[in-house]
DRENPALO-370420 format. One record per atom (N, C-alpha, C): residue number from 1; x, y, z; residue in one letter. Coordinates in pm, 1 decimal, always signed. Layout:
DRENPALO-370420
NODE  num        c1        c2        c3  residu
NODE  NUM         X         Y         Z       A
...
END
This chain:
DRENPALO-370420
NODE  num        c1        c2        c3  residu
NODE    1    +820.7   +1234.9   -1342.0       M
NODE    1    +858.2   +1131.1   -1250.4       M
NODE    1    +957.2   +1039.3   -1320.1       M
NODE    2   +1079.6   +1042.8   -1276.0       L
NODE    2   +1181.8    +962.0   -1339.7       L
NODE    2   +1192.3    +823.0   -1280.1       L
NODE    3   +1234.9    +814.4   -1156.9       A
NODE    3   +1258.3    +685.5   -1094.5       A
NODE    3   +1142.8    +650.1   -1002.2       A
NODE    4   +1080.1    +536.1   -1029.1       V
NODE    4    +969.7    +488.4    -946.7       V
NODE    4    +999.5    +344.2    -909.5       V
NODE    5    +992.4    +312.7    -779.6       T
NODE    5   +1021.1    +179.0    -731.3       T
NODE    5    +912.7    +136.6    -633.6       T
NODE    6    +861.8     +13.8    -645.0       E
NODE    6    +763.1     -38.4    -550.7       E
NODE    6    +835.1     -71.7    -420.9       E
NODE    7    +785.6     -21.1    -305.9       V
NODE    7    +859.3     -39.6    -180.9       V
NODE    7    +776.3     -91.7     -64.3       V
NODE    8    +646.7     -84.5     -67.6       C
NODE    8    +567.5    -111.0     +52.7       C
NODE    8    +537.7    -258.0     +79.5       C
NODE    9    +533.3    -341.2     -21.3       S
NODE    9    +488.4    -478.3      +0.8       S
NODE    9    +575.7    -554.6     +98.9       S
NODE   10    +703.3    -523.3    +105.5       S
NODE   10    +792.8    -597.3    +194.4       S
NODE   10    +861.3    -507.2    +296.7       S
NODE   11    +809.5    -387.7    +316.5       N
NODE   11    +879.3    -294.2    +403.4       N
NODE   11    +779.9    -221.9    +494.2       N
NODE   12    +777.6    -260.1    +622.0       D
NODE   12    +686.1    -197.5    +717.8       D
NODE   12    +714.5     -48.9    +735.3       D
NODE   13    +841.4     -10.9    +730.2       T
NODE   13    +877.6    +130.4    +744.9       T
NODE   13    +820.0    +211.9    +630.1       T
NODE   14    +830.4    +160.8    +507.7       A
NODE   14    +775.0    +231.8    +392.1       A
NODE   14    +624.1    +245.6    +405.3       A
NODE   15    +557.3    +142.8    +455.3       Q
NODE   15    +412.4    +151.4    +475.4       Q
NODE   15    +379.2    +260.6    +576.6       Q
NODE   16    +457.1    +270.3    +682.6       R
NODE   16    +434.1    +371.1    +786.5       R
NODE   16    +460.7    +512.6    +734.2       R
NODE   17    +556.1    +526.0    +642.2       L
NODE   17    +594.7    +657.6    +590.9       L
NODE   17    +523.2    +695.4    +461.1       L
NODE   18    +429.9    +613.1    +416.2       A
NODE   18    +356.7    +641.5    +292.8       A
NODE   18    +291.3    +779.1    +301.8       A
NODE   19    +302.1    +856.3    +193.8       G
NODE   19    +246.4    +991.1    +188.9       G
NODE   19    +342.2   +1098.4    +235.9       G
NODE   20    +463.5   +1060.4    +268.3       K
NODE   20    +563.1   +1155.5    +319.3       K
NODE   20    +676.8   +1172.7    +218.1       K
NODE   21    +747.1   +1285.3    +230.3       I
NODE   21    +868.8   +1309.3    +153.0       I
NODE   21    +986.1   +1277.0    +243.8       I
NODE   22   +1076.6   +1194.5    +195.9       L
NODE   22   +1192.3   +1151.1    +273.9       L
NODE   22   +1320.0   +1205.3    +212.8       L
NODE   23   +1415.8   +1240.0    +297.6       L
NODE   23   +1548.7   +1281.1    +251.7       L
NODE   23   +1646.1   +1167.5    +276.9       L
NODE   24   +1713.0   +1124.4    +172.8       Q
NODE   24   +1813.0   +1018.6    +183.8       Q
NODE   24   +1949.3   +1086.7    +197.1       Q
NODE   25   +1983.7   +1123.1    +318.9       V
NODE   25   +2102.2   +1206.0    +342.1       V
NODE   25   +2232.6   +1134.5    +307.7       V
NODE   26   +2233.5   +1002.5    +310.6       E
NODE   26   +2355.0    +929.1    +275.6       E
NODE   26   +2384.4    +935.3    +125.5       E
NODE   27   +2287.2    +970.0     +46.6       Q
NODE   27   +2302.0    +975.3     -99.3       Q
NODE   27   +2284.1   +1118.0    -149.9       Q
NODE   28   +2367.0   +1208.8    -103.9       H
NODE   28   +2369.0   +1346.6    -154.0       H
NODE   28   +2239.0   +1422.3    -128.6       H
NODE   29   +2163.7   +1385.1     -25.5       G
NODE   29   +2041.5   +1456.8      +8.7       G
NODE   29   +1928.4   +1436.5     -89.6       G
NODE   30   +1922.1   +1321.1    -153.3       E
NODE   30   +1814.9   +1294.5    -248.5       E
NODE   30   +1680.7   +1288.8    -176.4       E
NODE   31   +1576.3   +1336.7    -243.4       A
NODE   31   +1441.8   +1336.7    -186.7       A
NODE   31   +1355.8   +1234.1    -259.4       A
NODE   32   +1273.6   +1164.9    -181.6       W
NODE   32   +1183.3   +1062.6    -234.4       W
NODE   32   +1044.8   +1084.3    -175.2       W
NODE   33    +942.6   +1059.9    -255.4       Y
NODE   33    +804.9   +1064.3    -207.2       Y
NODE   33    +751.3    +922.0    -209.3       Y
NODE   34    +690.6    +878.2     -98.8       I
NODE   34    +629.4    +745.7     -93.8       I
NODE   34    +480.7    +762.8    -122.8       I
NODE   35    +438.8    +717.7    -241.3       H
NODE   35    +299.1    +732.0    -282.7       H
NODE   35    +211.6    +649.5    -188.0       H
NODE   36    +108.5    +710.0    -126.5       P
NODE   36     +32.8    +641.3     -21.9       P
NODE   36     -54.7    +525.4     -69.2       P
NODE   37    -101.9    +526.4    -191.7       T
NODE   37    -188.7    +417.3    -236.9       T
NODE   37    -117.4    +318.6    -327.6       T
NODE   38     -24.4    +365.5    -408.2       L
NODE   38     +48.5    +276.2    -498.5       L
NODE   38    +171.0    +213.8    -432.9       L
NODE   39    +214.3    +270.6    -321.2       C
NODE   39    +335.2    +225.3    -250.3       C
NODE   39    +457.7    +228.6    -340.2       C
NODE   40    +468.9    +333.4    -417.0       H
NODE   40    +587.0    +354.3    -500.8       H
NODE   40    +674.0    +461.9    -438.3       H
NODE   41    +803.4    +443.6    -451.3       R
NODE   41    +899.7    +545.3    -409.7       R
NODE   41    +930.7    +626.9    -534.9       R
NODE   42    +904.7    +756.8    -530.2       I
NODE   42    +921.7    +844.0    -646.6       I
NODE   42   +1035.6    +940.9    -618.8       I
NODE   43   +1134.6    +941.8    -706.3       Y
NODE   43   +1251.9   +1027.9    -690.5       Y
NODE   43   +1217.1   +1171.2    -727.9       Y
NODE   44   +1250.2   +1264.9    -639.2       L
NODE   44   +1228.1   +1407.8    -663.0       L
NODE   44   +1364.7   +1471.1    -685.6       L
NODE   45   +1405.6   +1482.6    -811.0       R
NODE   45   +1544.5   +1519.8    -841.9       R
NODE   45   +1580.7   +1662.8    -802.9       R
NODE   46   +1481.1   +1753.0    -801.0       D
NODE   46   +1507.4   +1892.1    -762.8       D
NODE   46   +1375.4   +1956.6    -721.0       D
NODE   47   +1381.2   +2083.1    -685.0       G
NODE   47   +1262.4   +2153.1    -638.5       G
NODE   47   +1150.4   +2156.5    -740.7       G
NODE   48   +1184.6   +2179.4    -866.0       Q
NODE   48   +1082.2   +2184.5    -970.3       Q
NODE   48   +1017.1   +2048.2    -989.8       Q
NODE   49   +1097.6   +1941.8    -987.8       A
NODE   49   +1042.7   +1806.4   -1000.7       A
NODE   49    +951.4   +1774.4    -882.6       A
NODE   50    +990.9   +1817.2    -762.9       A
NODE   50    +908.0   +1794.8    -644.2       A
NODE   50    +774.8   +1868.5    -658.7       A
NODE   51    +781.0   +1994.1    -700.3       Y
NODE   51    +658.7   +2072.7    -718.3       Y
NODE   51    +568.2   +2008.2    -823.4       Y
NODE   52    +626.0   +1972.2    -937.0       D
NODE   52    +547.4   +1912.1   -1045.2       D
NODE   52    +483.9   +1780.4   -1001.3       D
NODE   53    +560.5   +1698.4    -929.9       T
NODE   53    +509.4   +1569.5    -883.7       T
NODE   53    +395.4   +1588.7    -785.0       T
NODE   54    +414.9   +1676.7    -687.7       M
NODE   54    +309.9   +1700.3    -588.5       M
NODE   54    +185.8   +1761.2    -653.7       M
NODE   55    +207.0   +1848.6    -749.2       R
NODE   55     +94.3   +1910.1    -820.9       R
NODE   55     +16.5   +1804.1    -898.7       R
NODE   56     +88.3   +1712.6    -963.2       Y
NODE   56     +25.6   +1606.5   -1042.3       Y
NODE   56     -49.6   +1507.3    -952.7       Y
NODE   57      +8.4   +1473.4    -838.5       L
NODE   57     -49.4   +1371.8    -751.0       L
NODE   57    -150.3   +1427.2    -650.7       L
NODE   58    -159.9   +1558.7    -638.3       S
NODE   58    -245.7   +1617.0    -534.8       S
NODE   58    -392.6   +1582.8    -557.4       S
NODE   59    -462.7   +1568.0    -446.9       L
NODE   59    -604.7   +1536.4    -451.4       L
NODE   59    -690.5   +1661.1    -439.6       L
NODE   60    -631.7   +1768.4    -390.3       G
NODE   60    -707.1   +1891.4    -371.9       G
NODE   60    -782.6   +1889.4    -239.8       G
NODE   61    -857.8   +1993.9    -215.4       I
NODE   61    -937.3   +2005.3     -93.1       I
NODE   61   -1069.8   +2070.1    -129.5       I
NODE   62   -1176.0   +2020.7     -69.3       S
NODE   62   -1308.2   +2077.2     -97.1       S
NODE   62   -1330.4   +2200.2      -9.1       S
NODE   63   -1424.2   +2283.8     -48.7       D
NODE   63   -1457.9   +2401.0     +32.5       D
NODE   63   -1508.9   +2357.9    +170.1       D
NODE   64   -1581.0   +2246.1    +174.5       T
NODE   64   -1632.8   +2195.4    +301.7       T
NODE   64   -1518.6   +2159.2    +395.7       T
NODE   65   -1419.2   +2085.3    +343.9       D
NODE   65   -1304.8   +2047.7    +427.1       D
NODE   65   -1221.9   +2169.8    +465.8       D
NODE   66   -1207.1   +2263.3    +374.4       L
NODE   66   -1131.0   +2384.5    +403.1       L
NODE   66   -1196.1   +2465.1    +515.5       L
NODE   67   -1327.9   +2468.0    +517.3       S
NODE   67   -1398.6   +2544.3    +621.1       S
NODE   67   -1383.7   +2480.9    +759.7       S
NODE   68   -1341.8   +2355.1    +767.7       K
NODE   68   -1322.5   +2286.8    +896.2       K
NODE   68   -1190.6   +2323.7    +963.3       K
NODE   69   -1099.7   +2384.1    +889.0       L
NODE   69    -970.9   +2421.8    +946.1       L
NODE   69    -988.6   +2540.8   +1039.1       L
NODE   70    -920.9   +2538.8   +1154.0       P
NODE   70    -934.5   +2651.2   +1247.2       P
NODE   70    -879.8   +2779.8   +1186.3       P
NODE   71    -942.2   +2889.8   +1221.7       Y
NODE   71    -901.5   +3020.0   +1170.2       Y
NODE   71    -880.0   +3114.6   +1287.1       Y
NODE   72    -776.1   +3193.8   +1276.9       S
NODE   72    -749.1   +3294.8   +1378.6       S
NODE   72    -719.9   +3426.3   +1308.7       S
NODE   73    -772.7   +3535.1   +1361.1       S
NODE   73    -745.2   +3665.9   +1301.1       S
NODE   73    -597.3   +3700.9   +1312.6       S
NODE   74    -525.9   +3636.3   +1403.6       A
NODE   74    -381.6   +3659.9   +1417.2       A
NODE   74    -305.2   +3603.5   +1297.7       A
NODE   75    -372.3   +3522.6   +1215.8       M
NODE   75    -306.1   +3460.2   +1101.9       M
NODE   75    -320.8   +3541.2    +973.8       M
NODE   76    -375.4   +3659.3    +979.4       T
NODE   76    -393.6   +3739.5    +859.0       T
NODE   76    -260.5   +3797.2    +812.6       T
NODE   77    -249.1   +3814.9    +682.3       F
NODE   77    -127.8   +3870.2    +622.0       F
NODE   77    -150.0   +4016.4    +588.9       F
NODE   78     -45.4   +4094.5    +602.3       K
NODE   78     -56.0   +4237.5    +572.1       K
NODE   78     +29.4   +4272.2    +453.7       K
END
């Protein structure tokens, strides 16, 4: 994580978009992640940085929560 900036305290839009990845198309398509609890804007410089950041920040999912997701046999892979 290179660039981290606090954004939510004075920005209603940032609060609404917390937990999302945003593309700043006016600045060469830069990607930013708004951390949902810290309200930091984290710069994702490339695909590997995005993957590493999401992997580091991920909370995971429990087997109980996973079992709540709908399943369809049409979704099987061959």
